[in-house]
C-alpha positions as CSV (number, residue, x, y, z in Angstrom):
1,M,-0.1,-0.2,0.0
2,K,1.2,3.7,-0.8
3,F,2.7,6.2,2.1
4,R,0.0,8.1,0.6
5,N,-3.1,5.9,0.9
6,K,-2.2,4.9,4.5
7,I,-2.1,8.9,5.5
8,L,-5.5,8.9,3.5
9,L,-7.0,5.7,5.9
10,A,-5.4,7.1,9.4
11,I,-7.1,10.5,8.8
12,W,-10.2,8.7,7.5
13,G,-10.2,6.6,10.6
14,V,-10.0,9.7,13.2
15,V,-12.8,11.3,11.4
16,L,-15.1,8.1,10.8
17,V,-14.4,7.4,15.2
18,L,-15.1,11.1,15.6
19,L,-18.6,10.5,13.7
20,F,-19.6,7.3,15.1
21,M,-19.1,8.9,18.9
22,T,-21.1,12.1,17.7
23,F,-23.9,9.6,16.3
24,F,-23.8,7.4,19.4
25,V,-24.0,10.4,21.4
26,V,-26.9,11.9,19.8
27,R,-28.7,8.7,19.9
28,Y,-28.5,8.2,23.2
29,W,-29.6,11.9,24.1
30,T,-32.5,11.1,21.6
31,E,-33.3,7.7,23.5
32,V,-33.2,10.1,26.5
33,Q,-35.5,12.6,25.3
34,V,-38.1,10.0,24.0
35,K,-38.3,8.1,27.0
36,E,-38.9,11.3,29.0
37,R,-41.6,12.5,26.2
38,S,-43.1,8.7,26.5
39,I,-43.2,8.8,30.4
40,G,-45.0,12.2,30.3
41,S,-47.6,10.9,27.7
42,L,-48.6,7.8,29.6
43,Q,-48.5,9.9,32.7
44,S,-51.4,12.4,30.7
45,N,-52.8,9.1,29.4
46,Y,-53.5,7.4,32.7
47,T,-55.2,10.5,33.8
48,T,-57.6,10.7,30.3
49,L,-58.5,6.8,30.8
50,R,-59.3,7.4,34.3
51,E,-61.9,10.4,33.0
52,L,-63.0,8.2,30.3
53,T,-63.5,5.4,32.3
54,S,-65.6,7.4,34.9
55,L,-67.6,8.6,32.3
56,R,-67.9,5.3,30.4
57,S,-69.1,4.3,34.0
58,A,-71.2,6.4,34.6
59,E,-73.3,6.5,31.4
60,I,-73.6,2.4,32.0
61,A,-74.9,3.1,35.9
62,K,-77.1,5.5,34.4
63,S,-78.7,3.1,32.0
64,C,-78.8,0.3,34.3
65,E,-80.8,3.2,36.6
66,I,-83.3,3.9,34.2
67,V,-84.0,0.1,33.0
68,A,-84.3,-0.6,36.6
69,E,-87.0,2.0,37.0
70,T,-89.0,0.3,34.3
71,P,-92.7,-0.4,36.1
72,R,-93.2,-3.6,34.3
73,L,-89.7,-4.9,35.1
74,K,-90.5,-4.2,38.8
75,A,-94.0,-6.3,38.5
76,V,-92.3,-9.2,36.0
77,V,-89.6,-9.3,39.5
78,E,-92.1,-9.0,42.0
79,L,-93.9,-12.0,40.3
80,R,-90.8,-13.9,40.0
81,D,-91.8,-15.7,37.1
82,P,-88.4,-16.6,34.9
83,N,-90.4,-17.1,31.9
84,T,-92.5,-14.0,31.8
85,A,-89.4,-11.8,33.3
86,T,-86.8,-13.5,30.3
87,Q,-89.4,-12.3,27.4
88,L,-89.4,-8.9,29.0
89,A,-85.7,-8.8,29.5
90,Q,-85.0,-9.6,25.7
91,E,-87.0,-7.1,24.9
92,L,-85.6,-4.1,27.2
93,N,-82.2,-5.9,25.9
94,K,-83.2,-4.4,22.4
95,S,-83.0,-0.7,23.8
96,V,-79.9,-0.4,25.9
97,A,-78.2,-3.3,23.3
98,S,-76.4,-4.7,26.5
99,D,-74.2,-7.9,26.2
100,L,-75.4,-9.3,29.4
101,F,-78.6,-8.5,31.1
102,L,-79.3,-10.1,34.7
103,V,-82.0,-10.4,36.6
104,R,-81.8,-11.4,40.3
105,D,-84.7,-11.3,42.8
106,S,-84.5,-9.9,46.5
107,H,-82.9,-13.6,47.6
108,G,-80.4,-13.5,44.6
109,K,-81.8,-16.4,42.7
110,M,-81.4,-15.7,39.3
111,L,-84.4,-15.1,37.0
112,V,-82.9,-14.1,33.7
113,R,-79.5,-14.5,32.2
114,L,-79.1,-13.2,28.8
115,L,-75.6,-13.4,27.1
116,E,-75.2,-11.7,23.5
117,G,-78.7,-11.3,23.5
118,K,-79.1,-14.8,24.4
119,L,-80.4,-16.7,27.1
120,D,-77.7,-18.7,28.9
121,T,-77.9,-21.3,31.4
122,L,-74.7,-23.0,31.2
123,R,-72.2,-20.4,32.0
124,A,-71.1,-19.6,35.7
125,I,-72.2,-16.0,36.7
126,P,-69.9,-15.0,39.4
127,P,-71.5,-13.3,42.4
128,P,-73.7,-10.2,42.2
129,I,-71.8,-6.8,43.0
130,A,-72.8,-5.6,46.1
131,P,-74.6,-2.2,45.7
132,A,-73.7,1.2,46.6
133,R,-75.3,3.2,49.4
134,R,-75.9,7.1,49.2
135,D,-78.0,9.2,51.4
136,G,-78.8,6.1,53.1
137,E,-80.2,4.7,49.7
138,E,-79.2,1.8,47.9
139,R,-77.7,3.1,44.5
140,S,-76.0,1.8,41.0
141,S,-72.5,-0.1,41.4
142,T,-70.1,-0.3,38.5
143,D,-67.6,-3.1,38.3
144,V,-66.1,-5.6,35.3
145,L,-66.4,-9.0,35.0
146,L,-64.8,-12.0,33.4
147,L,-66.7,-14.7,31.9
148,N,-64.9,-17.3,29.6
149,D,-62.4,-14.7,28.3
150,A,-64.3,-12.1,28.0
151,V,-64.6,-9.1,29.8
152,Y,-67.7,-7.4,30.5
153,R,-68.2,-3.5,31.7
154,C,-70.8,-3.9,34.2
155,A,-73.6,-1.9,36.5
156,M,-76.3,-2.8,39.0
157,A,-78.7,-1.1,40.3
158,P,-81.8,-2.2,42.6
159,I,-85.1,-2.6,41.2
160,A,-87.3,-1.3,44.3
161,V,-90.8,-0.2,45.2
162,G,-90.5,2.6,47.5
163,P,-88.6,1.0,50.5
164,D,-88.9,-2.0,49.3
165,I,-86.1,-4.1,47.6
166,L,-87.5,-6.2,45.0
167,G,-84.2,-8.0,43.4
168,T,-81.4,-6.2,41.5
169,L,-80.4,-5.7,37.6
170,T,-77.2,-6.0,35.9
171,L,-76.4,-4.7,32.7
172,G,-72.7,-5.4,30.9
173,F,-71.4,-4.1,28.2
174,R,-68.5,-6.3,26.4
175,I,-64.9,-5.0,26.0
176,E,-63.8,-5.4,22.6
177,K,-60.7,-5.0,20.5
178,A,-62.4,-1.9,18.7
179,D,-62.6,-0.2,21.9
180,L,-58.5,-1.2,22.3
181,D,-57.9,0.3,18.8
182,A,-60.2,3.5,19.9
183,I,-58.3,3.8,23.0
184,G,-54.9,3.2,21.1
185,S,-55.7,5.7,18.3
186,M,-56.5,8.5,21.2
187,T,-53.7,8.1,23.2
188,G,-51.1,6.8,20.6
189,S,-50.4,4.0,22.7
190,D,-50.9,0.3,22.4
191,V,-53.4,-1.5,24.6
192,V,-53.7,-4.3,26.1
193,L,-56.1,-5.9,28.1
194,I,-55.5,-8.3,31.0
195,S,-56.9,-10.4,33.6
196,G,-54.6,-11.4,36.3
197,D,-51.7,-12.9,34.2
198,S,-53.6,-13.2,31.8
199,T,-54.1,-11.2,28.2
200,V,-57.5,-11.1,27.4
201,C,-57.1,-8.8,24.2
202,S,-54.6,-6.6,22.9
203,T,-53.3,-4.0,19.7
204,F,-50.5,-5.8,19.2
205,P,-50.4,-8.1,16.5
206,R,-50.1,-11.7,17.4
207,D,-46.4,-12.6,17.8
208,V,-46.1,-9.3,20.0
209,E,-49.2,-10.4,22.1
210,T,-47.3,-13.6,22.6
211,G,-44.6,-12.3,23.8
212,F,-46.1,-9.9,26.0
213,G,-48.0,-13.1,27.5
214,E,-44.8,-14.7,28.3
215,W,-43.2,-11.8,29.8
216,L,-46.3,-11.6,32.1
217,R,-46.3,-15.3,33.2
218,P,-42.0,-16.2,33.5
219,A,-41.4,-20.0,33.6
220,S,-40.1,-19.4,37.4
221,R,-42.2,-17.2,39.8
222,P,-44.1,-17.2,43.2
223,A,-47.3,-18.8,43.4
224,G,-50.3,-16.7,43.0
225,S,-47.8,-13.5,42.2
226,S,-48.4,-11.7,39.1
227,R,-45.1,-10.2,37.3
228,L,-46.7,-6.7,36.8
229,G,-47.9,-6.7,40.3
230,R,-44.6,-7.0,41.6
231,A,-43.1,-4.5,39.1
232,M,-45.7,-1.3,39.9
233,R,-45.6,-2.9,43.8
234,D,-41.7,-3.2,43.5
235,G,-40.6,-0.4,41.4
236,A,-37.5,-1.7,40.2
237,G,-37.9,-5.0,41.5
238,S,-36.3,-6.8,38.5
239,T,-33.3,-6.3,36.0
240,D,-35.6,-5.2,33.0
241,T,-38.5,-3.2,35.2
242,T,-37.8,0.3,36.9
243,A,-41.0,2.4,38.1
244,P,-40.7,5.9,38.2
245,S,-43.0,8.0,40.3
246,G,-46.5,8.7,38.1
247,P,-49.3,11.0,39.0
248,A,-51.4,10.9,42.3
249,G,-53.4,8.0,42.3
250,G,-51.2,5.4,40.3
251,G,-50.0,5.3,36.7
252,A,-46.5,4.0,37.6
253,V,-44.2,3.7,34.4
254,I,-42.5,0.9,33.7
255,N,-39.9,-0.7,32.0
256,L,-40.3,-4.2,30.2
257,S,-39.0,-6.4,27.1
258,I,-41.1,-8.2,24.5
259,N,-39.6,-9.8,22.0
260,Q,-36.3,-8.2,22.1
261,D,-38.3,-4.6,21.8
262,R,-38.2,-2.1,25.2
263,Y,-41.2,-0.7,25.8
264,L,-42.6,1.9,28.5
265,G,-45.9,1.1,29.9
266,T,-48.7,2.0,32.6
267,S,-51.3,-0.3,34.1
268,F,-54.9,1.2,35.0
269,L,-57.1,-1.2,37.1
270,L,-60.6,-1.8,35.9
271,G,-61.7,-3.8,38.4
272,G,-61.5,-7.1,40.1
273,G,-59.5,-8.5,42.8
274,H,-62.1,-7.9,45.4
275,R,-64.2,-11.0,45.4
276,G,-61.6,-13.6,46.6
277,E,-60.8,-15.6,43.4
278,V,-61.7,-12.8,41.3
279,P,-58.5,-11.5,39.5
280,Q,-57.6,-8.0,38.8
281,I,-58.8,-6.8,35.2
282,Q,-56.4,-4.1,33.9
283,L,-55.7,-2.2,31.0
284,I,-52.0,-1.6,30.0
285,L,-50.6,1.3,28.0
286,L,-47.4,0.6,26.1
287,K,-44.8,2.4,23.8
288,P,-43.0,1.2,22.3
289,I,-39.2,3.1,22.7
290,E,-37.1,1.7,19.7
291,R,-40.0,2.2,17.4
292,E,-40.3,5.8,18.5
293,V,-36.4,6.4,19.0
294,Q,-35.9,5.1,15.0
295,A,-39.0,7.3,13.9
296,A,-36.7,10.7,15.4
297,L,-33.0,9.4,14.8
298,K,-34.6,9.0,10.7
299,P,-34.2,12.7,9.7
300,V,-31.1,13.1,11.9
301,F,-29.4,9.7,10.3
302,N,-30.5,11.4,6.9
303,T,-28.8,14.6,7.5
304,F,-26.2,13.1,9.3
305,L,-25.2,10.8,6.8
306,I,-24.8,13.5,4.2
307,L,-22.3,15.4,6.5
308,S,-20.7,12.6,7.0
309,I,-19.7,11.9,3.3
310,L,-19.2,15.8,2.8
311,V,-16.8,15.4,5.7
312,L,-15.2,12.8,4.6
313,S,-14.8,14.3,1.0
314,V,-13.4,17.7,2.7
315,T,-10.9,15.4,4.9
316,A,-9.9,13.1,1.9
317,G,-9.0,16.7,0.2
318,I,-7.6,18.1,2.7
319,G,-5.4,14.4,3.5
320,Y,-4.6,14.5,-0.2
321,L,-3.1,17.8,0.2
322,I,-0.8,16.9,3.1
323,S,-0.2,13.3,2.0
324,Q,0.9,15.3,-1.3
325,G,3.6,17.4,0.8
326,I,4.8,14.6,2.4
327,T,5.4,12.1,-0.4
328,R,6.1,14.6,-3.0
329,P,9.6,15.1,-1.5
330,I,10.1,11.6,-0.8
331,A,9.6,10.6,-4.1
332,A,12.0,13.3,-5.2
333,L,14.5,11.4,-3.1
334,V,13.5,7.9,-4.8
335,Q,13.7,9.6,-8.1
336,G,17.0,11.0,-7.4
337,T,18.7,7.6,-5.9
338,T,17.1,5.9,-9.1
339,E,18.4,8.4,-11.6
340,I,22.0,8.5,-10.0
341,S,21.7,4.6,-10.0
342,R,21.2,4.9,-13.8
343,G,24.3,6.9,-13.7
344,N,22.6,10.0,-14.4
345,Y,24.7,12.3,-11.7
346,D,23.4,15.7,-13.1
347,Y,20.2,15.1,-12.0
348,V,18.9,17.8,-9.6
349,I,16.8,16.6,-6.4
350,E,14.2,19.2,-5.3
351,V,12.9,18.7,-1.8
352,G,11.1,22.0,-1.1
353,R,12.0,23.8,2.2
354,D,11.2,20.7,4.6
355,A,13.7,20.6,7.3
356,E,13.5,16.7,7.7
357,I,13.4,15.8,4.1
358,R,16.7,18.5,3.3
359,Y,18.3,16.5,5.9
360,L,17.5,13.5,4.1
361,A,18.9,14.7,0.9
362,E,22.0,16.0,2.4
363,K,22.7,12.3,3.6
364,F,22.1,11.6,0.4
365,S,24.7,14.3,-1.1
366,E,27.3,12.7,1.6
367,M,26.4,9.2,0.0
368,S,27.0,10.7,-3.4
369,D,29.8,11.9,-1.9
370,S,31.3,8.5,-1.2
371,L,30.6,7.4,-4.3
372,K,32.4,9.6,-6.2
373,D,35.5,9.0,-3.6
374,K,35.4,5.8,-4.6
375,M,34.9,6.3,-8.3
376,R,38.2,8.5,-8.6
377,Q,40.1,5.0,-8.5
378,L,38.7,4.6,-12.0
379,A,40.9,6.9,-14.1
380,V,39.0,6.8,-17.2
381,R,35.6,8.0,-14.9
382,N,37.4,10.3,-12.9
383,A,37.0,13.4,-15.2
384,E,33.8,12.9,-15.9
385,L,32.8,12.6,-12.0
386,E,34.6,16.0,-11.5
387,Q,32.5,17.3,-14.3
388,A,29.5,16.3,-12.9
389,L,30.2,17.6,-9.5
390,G,31.3,21.1,-11.3
391,Q,28.1,20.9,-13.0
392,L,25.9,20.6,-9.8
393,K,27.8,23.2,-7.7
394,S,27.0,25.1,-10.9
395,M,23.4,24.6,-10.7
396,Q,23.0,25.1,-6.9
397,A,24.7,28.2,-7.4
398,E,22.3,29.4,-9.9
399,L,19.3,28.3,-7.7
400,L,20.6,30.4,-4.6
401,K,21.1,33.2,-7.1
402,S,16.9,32.9,-8.2
403,E,16.4,32.7,-4.7
404,R,17.8,36.1,-3.6
405,L,15.9,37.9,-6.8
406,A,12.8,36.3,-5.9
407,A,13.2,37.8,-2.1
408,T,14.1,40.9,-3.5
409,G,11.5,41.3,-6.3
410,K,9.1,40.7,-2.9
411,L,10.6,44.1,-1.7
412,T,9.9,46.2,-4.5
413,A,6.2,47.1,-3.7
414,Q,8.1,48.3,-0.2
415,I,10.2,50.1,-1.4
416,A,8.6,51.7,-4.7
417,H,8.3,55.5,-3.2
418,E,12.0,55.2,-2.5
419,I,12.6,54.7,-6.1
420,N,10.6,57.9,-6.7
421,N,13.2,60.5,-6.1
422,P,16.3,59.3,-7.7
423,V,14.0,58.6,-10.9
424,H,12.8,62.0,-11.2
425,N,16.4,62.9,-10.6
426,I,17.5,60.9,-13.5
427,Q,14.6,62.9,-15.3
428,S,16.0,66.0,-14.9
429,C,19.4,65.1,-15.9
430,L,18.2,64.0,-19.4
431,Q,16.1,67.0,-19.5
432,T,19.5,69.2,-19.3
433,L,21.3,67.0,-21.1
434,L,18.3,67.3,-23.7
435,K,18.3,71.1,-23.7
436,R,22.5,71.4,-24.3
437,T,22.5,69.0,-27.3
438,S,20.0,71.0,-28.6
439,G,23.0,72.9,-31.2
440,P,23.7,72.5,-34.4
441,E,22.1,69.8,-36.4
442,D,24.4,67.6,-37.5
443,P,24.0,63.7,-37.4
444,A,26.2,63.3,-33.9
445,H,24.2,65.5,-31.8
446,R,20.9,64.1,-33.8
447,E,21.8,60.3,-32.7
448,Q,22.5,61.8,-29.5
449,R,19.2,63.6,-28.9
450,E,17.5,60.8,-30.2
451,L,18.8,58.3,-27.6
452,L,18.4,60.8,-25.1
453,E,14.5,61.2,-25.6
454,V,13.9,57.7,-26.0
455,A,15.5,57.2,-22.6
456,L,13.9,61.0,-20.9
457,E,10.3,58.6,-22.4
458,E,10.9,55.4,-20.3
459,V,11.9,57.5,-17.3
460,T,9.0,59.5,-17.3
461,R,6.5,56.6,-17.8
462,L,8.7,54.8,-14.8
463,A,8.4,58.4,-12.8
464,R,4.1,58.2,-13.7
465,L,4.1,54.7,-12.9
466,T,5.9,55.0,-9.3
467,G,3.7,58.2,-8.7
468,Q,0.8,56.5,-9.5
469,M,2.1,53.8,-6.6
470,L,2.8,56.4,-4.0
471,D,-0.9,58.0,-4.5
472,V,-2.1,54.9,-3.4
473,Y,-0.4,55.5,-0.1
474,R,-0.4,59.4,0.1
475,T,-3.6,60.0,0.6
476,S,-4.0,57.9,3.7
477,A,-0.6,58.8,5.1
478,V,-0.1,62.8,4.0
479,P,-2.5,65.0,6.0
480,I,-4.6,67.5,4.1
481,E,-5.4,71.0,4.1
482,R,-9.2,71.1,5.1
483,I,-11.4,74.3,4.1
484,P,-15.0,74.9,3.5
485,V,-15.9,73.1,0.1
486,S,-19.2,72.9,-1.9
487,L,-19.7,69.8,-3.9
488,N,-22.6,71.2,-5.8
489,E,-19.6,74.4,-7.4
490,V,-17.0,71.5,-7.6
491,I,-19.3,69.4,-9.7
492,Q,-20.7,72.4,-12.1
493,E,-16.8,73.3,-12.8
494,L,-16.0,69.4,-13.8
495,V,-19.1,69.6,-16.1
496,T,-18.1,72.8,-17.8
497,T,-14.5,71.7,-18.3
498,S,-15.5,68.0,-19.7
499,S,-18.5,69.6,-21.7
500,E,-16.8,69.3,-25.3
501,A,-15.3,65.9,-24.5
502,L,-18.5,64.7,-23.0
503,R,-20.3,66.3,-26.0
504,R,-18.0,64.6,-28.9
505,Q,-18.8,61.1,-27.4
506,R,-22.4,61.7,-27.9
507,I,-22.9,61.7,-23.8
508,D,-25.9,63.7,-22.2
509,V,-25.4,65.1,-18.7
510,R,-28.1,65.5,-16.6
511,L,-27.9,67.2,-13.1
512,E,-30.2,67.1,-9.8
513,L,-28.1,69.4,-7.6
514,L,-29.5,70.4,-4.2
515,P,-29.3,74.2,-4.0
516,T,-28.9,74.2,0.0
517,L,-26.7,71.5,-0.2
518,P,-24.3,72.4,2.6
519,F,-20.4,72.6,3.0
520,I,-18.2,70.2,4.1
521,E,-14.9,70.3,4.7
522,G,-11.7,69.1,2.8
523,S,-9.5,69.7,-0.1
524,K,-11.0,71.3,-3.3
525,D,-8.2,70.0,-5.5
526,K,-8.3,66.0,-4.2
527,L,-12.1,66.2,-4.1
528,K,-12.2,67.3,-7.8
529,Q,-9.8,64.5,-8.3
530,V,-12.1,62.0,-7.1
531,L,-15.3,63.1,-9.6
532,L,-13.0,63.7,-12.3
533,N,-11.9,60.0,-11.7
534,L,-15.4,58.8,-12.0
535,F,-16.4,61.1,-15.1
536,L,-13.7,59.6,-16.8
537,N,-14.5,55.7,-16.0
538,A,-17.7,56.8,-17.2
539,Q,-16.4,58.1,-20.3
540,D,-15.0,54.7,-21.0
541,A,-17.9,53.0,-19.5
542,M,-20.1,54.2,-22.5
543,P,-18.1,54.2,-26.1
544,N,-21.2,54.9,-27.7
545,G,-22.9,57.4,-26.2
546,G,-25.3,57.6,-23.0
547,T,-26.7,59.5,-19.9
548,L,-23.9,60.5,-17.0
549,A,-26.4,61.8,-14.3
550,I,-25.0,63.3,-11.4
551,E,-27.3,64.0,-8.3
552,T,-26.6,65.4,-4.7
553,D,-28.7,65.3,-1.2
554,Q,-28.2,65.6,1.7
555,R,-29.5,62.9,4.5
556,N,-29.1,62.5,8.5
557,G,-25.7,65.1,9.0
558,N,-24.5,63.8,5.8
559,V,-23.7,65.0,2.2
560,F,-24.1,62.4,-1.0
561,V,-23.0,62.6,-4.5
562,H,-24.5,59.8,-6.5
563,V,-22.6,59.6,-10.2
564,A,-24.1,57.0,-12.5
565,D,-24.1,55.7,-16.1
566,S,-25.6,53.8,-18.7
567,G,-22.4,51.9,-19.8
568,V,-21.4,48.5,-19.8
569,G,-21.8,47.7,-16.3
570,I,-19.5,45.8,-14.0
571,P,-19.9,42.1,-13.8
572,P,-20.7,40.5,-10.3
573,E,-17.7,38.7,-9.8
574,N,-15.6,41.7,-9.9
575,I,-17.7,44.7,-7.9
576,H,-15.8,44.1,-4.7
577,R,-12.4,44.3,-6.3
578,V,-12.9,48.0,-8.2
579,F,-10.9,49.6,-5.6
580,D,-8.4,47.1,-5.5
581,A,-5.0,49.0,-6.9
582,F,-4.3,47.6,-10.3
583,F,-7.3,46.1,-11.0
584,T,-9.4,47.5,-13.8
585,T,-12.3,46.3,-15.9
586,K,-11.7,48.0,-19.0
587,S,-11.3,46.0,-22.3
588,T,-8.4,48.5,-23.6
589,V,-5.4,49.5,-21.6
590,S,-5.7,53.2,-20.6
591,G,-4.0,52.8,-17.5
592,V,-2.7,50.6,-14.5
593,G,-6.2,50.4,-12.4
594,L,-5.0,52.8,-9.6
595,G,-7.6,55.5,-10.1
596,L,-10.3,53.8,-7.9
597,A,-7.9,53.3,-5.6
598,V,-6.7,56.5,-5.4
599,T,-10.2,57.7,-5.0
600,Y,-11.3,55.3,-2.2
601,G,-8.3,56.5,-0.3
602,I,-8.7,60.5,-0.7
603,I,-12.6,59.9,0.5
604,R,-11.9,57.7,3.2
605,Q,-9.0,60.4,4.4
606,H,-12.2,63.2,4.1
607,G,-13.6,61.1,6.5
608,G,-15.9,59.8,4.0
609,N,-17.4,56.5,2.2
610,I,-17.8,55.4,-1.3
611,S,-20.1,52.3,-2.5
612,V,-21.2,50.8,-5.9
613,R,-23.9,49.3,-7.5
614,S,-23.5,48.2,-11.1
615,A,-25.5,45.7,-13.3
616,V,-24.1,43.9,-16.7
617,G,-25.5,46.1,-19.8
618,K,-27.2,48.9,-17.5
619,G,-24.9,51.0,-16.1
620,T,-23.0,51.8,-12.6
621,K,-24.0,53.9,-9.9
622,F,-21.0,55.2,-7.6
623,S,-22.2,56.7,-4.6
624,L,-20.0,59.1,-2.1
625,S,-21.2,60.7,1.3
626,F,-18.9,63.2,3.4
627,P,-20.2,64.2,7.1
628,V,-21.5,67.9,6.6
629,R,-18.8,70.5,8.1
630,S,-19.8,71.3,11.8
């Protein structure tokens, strides 16, 4: 495997470890949040279920009381005729649509027993519900009954004539899977109806319901104990159950595992458990933690996957650059050894500036010297070897010279202002020599004068370039003489002096000057230079004519000048570079790109600002602002 690939794999390994650690932290935090939200939801659902159960029980009790007050039913019960009572019960049951209809006489003897609307004589019916007493009178009471693996929500009401109790009426409605589905839809939970440690029905699929039954009835447990009851009673009584505190009156939340899926659940007691062998009947609300976590993590995972790909791509690029910086000098050394082993003693190893690699190169040079010492034993190769060493030293000297020249070139911009004075002195000397050679027109003088004119022209161009470079710094370094200046007056003077050139170029000038424009403090000449630069740029931007609009305004203690043209405009990618030195967008070379840089410096020296807006093909607008003279 290449060394470069090893570096990339090492970087990727670190990044992947960090990404996986981040993912697991996010997953753990999400799981904690989901658990807290689920616990709160289960506790809220417990309260809601308690209210709904209370309302449903009250509704059944009310229906039972209404039927018990039927005069015909009272008469039949008083006669104690089972046949007549059965016929009347079937008629009354059609109106209430109950699943369980029981009538007993005052001695507790069963007169009518209707189950699912049909006469039933075979099933064992639990003892009657004890009637409730309120204000000294017997009232209806509610409970749940388990009959042949079916749970009925029941209410019992006394059948009375005045103070005499003739018997009791019991109405029951079967709790079916549709009822559990409705509760599950309302609470967003899975619902299980259990009796003791047996499952009656649930909203689970068959395999999950079987797994819940296995959890509810573990293989080894004390006789007569319920795992759910122990979990609710003991809190953290086993390794897979905990019981955080629930709302007042019940609703403790437990953890349980069903078919390797984790759930949070709470139980609600419907009834039972108070008549000896009758088991407790409960509703269990369960929320799947793993599914909730997966649902919450799905958008996070997608984003995390995209982010991981981007991070790996970026690190691959960075790793490639780093590996290139490491392996390129090594490859140069390997290539050097290969070339020298082939007899190419003139090959130069370029190892860059890395100190460690340079050290290896120096050691390689020592090896080469040792090789040359051995090669001196061969007289025929001695001369060739000396020549190769001379060439190598010459190339090294040239390399050192080139590096010194490059370093000197970097200082050129810093000492440009130091060049300006000698250039002006040379310019003055050349002008003096030109005056001295303006004598008789003999061929010798003419040739000398032509040479001096060429030299003066080149020196003048150099002076102009250095002067432009110095102007960029002089505008911010040299203080200016500040006097009251009227920008309206400066603009009008410039428009007057430039009118002929603008007219020849078919450029219309539109002035909108504020008559009451306040004065500013500054240098009139430098401000005139700023506006002249903008006018000239506008002319260059409108070679086929156009409109030049100049507007002045005053707002918030500042004077504004807007210079707009209808020219070619500036591309968006260049708009932020127009004030850089040596940058120009002009198609023809008419300068060195210092005009706007000087303009920017002058404006900043006056405490002002300049901004530009432009659209290609529509024109450019420069906006200048200066503080009003205090």
